[in-house]
N, C-alpha and C positions, 0 to 999 in steps of 0.2 A: 920970678918970685917963687919962693918955696913956702909950702904950707908948714904951718907950725905943727910938729908932731904932737905937741901937747894938746892941740885942739881936735885931733882925730877922734871920731866917735867910736866908742867901743861897742862891739855887737852885743845885743841883749841875749840873755839865755833863752827866752821864748822864741826869738827869731831863729837862733841856731838850731833849736829842736825841730822847728817846722821845716827848716831847710834839709835837715837829715831825713826827715820822714819823706819829703818829696823825692829826694835823690834815691832813697831806698826803693820807693815805689817804681821809679823809672828803671832802675837796675833790674828789679824783679821781672818787670814786664818784658824787658829785652831778653832776659834769660829764658822766659817761656816762649817768646816769639821766635827766637833764633832756631834755625834748623839743626837737627841732630847731626853732628859731624863726627864721623868715626875717624879717629886718627889713623893714618896709614902706618903700615909697618915699613919702616925705612930699612932697606937692606943694602947689599953691596951692588953696585952697578946701577945702570939706568933702569927706569920702570918699564915693564913690558905690558903691552896692551893686546889682549886677545879678543877676537870676535866670537862671541857666544851665540851659536845658532838658536833660533827660537824652538821651543818644544814642538814635536810633531802634532798635527791635529788629531783629535780623538777619532777612532774608527766610526764609520756611519752605523747608525742604529737600525738594524733590520726590523721591519714591522712584524708583529707576531703573525704566524701562520694561522689561517682560519681552520678551526678544528672541524673534522667531519661530523655532520649532524648525527647524533646518536639516535638510531631507530628505536622507537619505544617497543618494548616487548609486549606483545598481545597475548594475554592469557586466555586460552580456549577452554571453556568449561562445557562439558557434555552433560546435558540434563537427562537423567533417567527417571521417567515417571514411576512413582511407587506402585507396587502391585496391590491392587484392591481386591480383597477377598470378600465376596458377598456371603453373608451368613445365611444359612438355610432359613426359609420362611415356614413358620408353623401354621398350617391350615387344617383345621378340624383334627388336631392331634396327629397330623401326618407331616413329617418333615419333607419339604420340597427343596431340592438343590437347584439353584438357577444355573443353567448351562449356557455357554456362549452360543450365539446364533450360528446356524449351519451355513457353510459356504456353498453357494450353488455350484453344481458341476460345471466345468469349463465347456464351452461350445466346441463342437467338432471342427477340425481344421478344414475338412473338405465339405463345401456347401452341398455337394450332391448327396452326401450321406445323411442329410437332415430328413427326418421322417415327415412327410407331408400328409395332411389329412386327406382322407379319401374324397374323390370328386363325386358329388351327387349326380346321378344320371337322371336326366329329365325323361320321364316316361310319357310318350305321346298319348293323348286321350284315345279311347277306343273309337273305331270307325262308326259313323252314323249312317243308317240306311233309311231314307224317307219312306213314308207310307205309300202304297200303290193300290189301285182299284183291283179288287178280287175278280179275276176273269170269269168266275162261276156266276157272278152277279152283274155282269156287264150289261145285260139286257134290261136291268131294272134301273138304270141311271136316268132315263128319260121319264119326266113326270107326265101325268095326264093333262091334256089340253083343257084349260078352263072353258066351260060352256059359254060364259059371258063374253069371252074373247073370241070364241068361234062365231057367235052371233054378230059381233062387231066386225068380224073378218079382220081381226088385228093379229099381226105377228109380232114377235118380240124376242128379247134375250134377257137372261138373268145370270148374274155373277154373284156367287156366294163364297163365304169363307167358313169352313167347317172344322170342328175339333174332333179328331179321330181318337178313340180310346184304345187301350191295350188289347181289347177284344176285337177291334176292327169295326165297331159300330160308331155312328156319328152321335156325339153327345151334345153338340151345340152348333147352331147355324147363325151366321151374321151376314146381313145384306151388304154387298159392295155396290151394286147398281142393278136396276130392274126397269123394264119398259112400263110395267104396271104393277100395282099391288097384287093383282090376281095371279100374275105369273110368279111372283115371289112366294106367295102362299102355297101355290101348287108345288113349287120346288122344295120349299121347307118341309112339307109333309112327306114328300118322296124321300128326301135325304134322311130324315130321322127314322122313317119306317123301313126302308128297303135298301139303302146304300150299304155296301159292305166293302171293307178294305183289308188289306194285309197291313197290320200296324207297323209303325216305324220301330226300328231297333237301334240300340247303341251298344256295340260290343256283343251283339247277339241277344240282348235283353230288350223286350218290348217296352215302349214308352209312348205317352200321348204326344200328338203333334198336330199342327194346324196345316190345312191345305186349301187351296182356292180352286173352285170348279165353276165352269160356265155351261149353261143349258140354253139351247135355242128352240124357240117355238115357231114352227112353220106350218101353215095350212096346206092340207092335201086336197086340192080341188078335184082330183080324179076320183 
């Protein structure tokens, strides 16, 4: 069975336009999506293929060398104190200039040359000579025997301490011990009145001194 050509549908203008738009969009997308193909140059003979070696690797990068530390420059400054000039002092209309202190002289190098102070000599005291009984008055040493002691037939002994002056006479009598007061009184009177001594001397000069004397009283029955 054949279709009647008279009954075929004619395409509408709107449908034809839409089909053109769709086809154009597809063709444009294919054009943008297709890879760029560079047409080769067709020459004589067959195509030759060469192996292109890859580029050499870049040289290694050396690390930067450490720089030597820079030593800081030290600036030395020498301080010089300013010279101070002391103005003269006016005292009672008289100008006095202040002078620097004097420097003591240096010590001598040799210790033996140092002047030492003189050594004080110790002078011994003059010799002392004690008093002694004058031999010219030796017979006057024994006092008279007290009568009361003779009647009592009592013997005894007296020890006294006497102060001898520079003239050799006894100036004071002190009792040390005595058998009886009568014996001491007789001895005291005899020492003050009749005892004579050569005075003590110190360096030849007479001086007072103390001396102890003992007197014995003995009865003479004969």
